[in-house]
C-alpha positions as CSV (number, residue, x, y, z in Angstrom):
1,M,5.6,-2.9,-21.8
2,T,6.3,-0.4,-24.5
3,D,9.1,2.0,-25.0
4,L,7.6,5.0,-23.3
5,K,9.6,8.1,-22.5
6,K,7.2,9.6,-20.0
7,I,3.9,8.6,-18.3
8,R,1.5,10.2,-15.8
9,L,2.5,9.6,-12.2
10,D,-0.9,8.5,-11.1
11,K,-1.2,6.0,-13.9
12,W,2.2,4.5,-13.2
13,L,1.5,4.1,-9.5
14,W,-1.7,2.3,-10.3
15,A,-0.1,0.2,-13.1
16,V,2.7,-1.2,-10.9
17,R,0.2,-2.0,-8.2
18,L,1.3,0.5,-5.5
19,F,-2.4,1.5,-5.3
20,K,-5.5,-0.6,-5.8
21,S,-7.2,2.0,-8.1
22,R,-6.2,4.9,-10.2
23,T,-8.5,7.1,-8.1
24,M,-6.6,6.1,-5.0
25,S,-3.2,7.0,-6.6
26,T,-4.6,10.3,-7.9
27,D,-5.9,11.2,-4.4
28,A,-2.6,10.3,-2.8
29,C,-0.8,12.7,-5.2
30,K,-3.4,15.4,-4.6
31,A,-2.9,15.0,-0.8
32,G,0.9,15.5,-1.1
33,K,1.7,11.9,-0.3
34,V,3.9,11.4,-3.4
35,K,7.1,13.3,-3.5
36,L,10.2,13.8,-5.7
37,N,13.2,15.4,-4.0
38,G,11.0,16.6,-1.2
39,N,8.5,18.3,-3.5
40,S,4.9,17.1,-3.7
41,L,3.9,15.9,-7.2
42,K,0.7,16.4,-9.1
43,P,-1.1,13.4,-10.5
44,S,-0.3,14.7,-14.0
45,Y,3.4,14.8,-13.4
46,L,5.3,13.1,-16.3
47,L,7.4,10.4,-14.7
48,T,10.6,9.2,-16.4
49,I,12.9,6.2,-15.9
50,G,15.5,6.6,-13.2
51,E,13.5,9.0,-11.0
52,T,13.2,8.2,-7.3
53,I,9.8,8.9,-5.7
54,E,8.7,8.8,-2.1
55,V,5.3,7.5,-1.3
56,K,3.5,7.9,2.1
57,K,1.0,5.1,2.3
58,N,-0.8,3.9,5.5
59,G,1.6,6.0,7.6
60,F,4.7,4.4,6.1
61,N,7.3,6.2,4.0
62,L,8.2,4.1,1.0
63,T,10.9,4.9,-1.6
64,F,10.9,3.6,-5.1
65,K,13.2,4.0,-8.1
66,V,11.5,3.8,-11.5
67,N,13.1,1.2,-13.7
68,Q,10.4,0.8,-16.4
69,L,7.3,2.7,-17.5
70,L,3.9,0.9,-17.8
71,E,0.8,2.2,-19.5
72,K,-1.6,-0.5,-18.4
73,R,-2.0,-2.4,-15.2
74,V,-0.2,-5.8,-15.2
75,S,0.2,-8.7,-12.8
76,A,2.3,-8.3,-9.7
77,V,4.9,-10.6,-11.3
78,L,5.3,-8.4,-14.3
79,A,5.1,-5.2,-12.3
80,A,8.0,-6.2,-9.9
81,P,10.9,-5.4,-12.2
82,C,9.4,-2.0,-13.1
83,F,10.5,-0.4,-9.9
84,E,13.2,-0.9,-7.3
85,D,12.3,-0.7,-3.6
86,L,14.8,1.7,-1.9
87,T,12.8,1.9,1.3
88,P,15.1,2.0,4.4
89,Q,15.3,-1.2,6.4
90,D,13.9,0.3,9.6
91,E,10.8,1.5,7.7
92,L,10.4,-2.0,6.2
93,N,10.7,-3.6,9.6
94,K,8.0,-1.2,11.0
95,Y,5.8,-2.2,8.1
96,K,6.3,-5.9,8.6
97,D,5.7,-5.6,12.4
98,W,2.4,-3.8,11.6
99,F,1.4,-6.3,9.0
100,V,2.0,-9.5,11.0
101,G,-1.3,-11.0,12.3
102,K,-3.5,-8.7,10.2
103,S,-4.7,-11.4,7.8
104,G,-5.7,-14.1,10.4
105,S,-9.3,-14.8,10.7
106,E,-11.4,-16.3,13.4
107,F,-11.9,-20.0,13.7
108,R,-15.1,-21.9,14.4
109,D,-15.5,-25.6,15.1
110,R,-16.9,-27.7,12.4
111,G,-20.7,-27.9,12.5
112,E,-21.2,-24.7,14.6
113,G,-22.4,-22.7,11.6
114,R,-22.2,-19.1,11.0
115,P,-22.0,-16.7,14.0
116,T,-25.2,-14.9,15.0
117,K,-25.5,-11.2,15.2
118,K,-24.9,-11.4,18.9
119,D,-21.8,-13.6,18.4
120,R,-20.5,-11.1,15.9
121,R,-21.0,-8.1,18.3
122,E,-19.4,-9.9,21.2
123,L,-16.4,-10.8,19.0
124,D,-16.1,-7.2,17.7
125,D,-16.3,-5.8,21.3
126,F,-13.6,-8.3,22.3
127,K,-11.3,-7.2,19.5
128,V,-11.7,-3.6,20.4
129,M,-10.9,-4.2,24.0
130,Y,-7.9,-6.5,23.1
131,F,-6.3,-4.1,20.7
132,E,-6.8,-1.1,23.0
133,D,-5.0,-3.0,25.8
134,E,-2.2,-4.0,23.5
135,E,-1.6,-0.4,22.4
136,E,-1.4,0.7,26.0
137,G,1.3,-1.9,26.7
138,I,-0.7,-4.1,29.0
């Protein structure tokens, strides 16, 4: 964490772990998903401390204030104080509702071994049917 005055936007987004790779952050900028005061930013935009950026990621509109500039990617613990999350509460609630239950995995009884291809296909078909019914409100 050096005393930088400006840094490339795509590099900062990657360094503070808002995107998994620098390529993903660059692509988001090119697609117009990163904005400052309503204007889309290029990946080469020179970001300064105190600016507030809006990032559209996975269909959610997130807002961040830049507190510190980073040149290299750091751990999540070190990246946390580098920005302030100004995302509205209703958008955070929408994100949390979407995220709940996404990380759970299937459970198999001990000794049953790995699922066969047939088991996997049946499980995938069930998930597709289940989630389609859930979206329709059934």
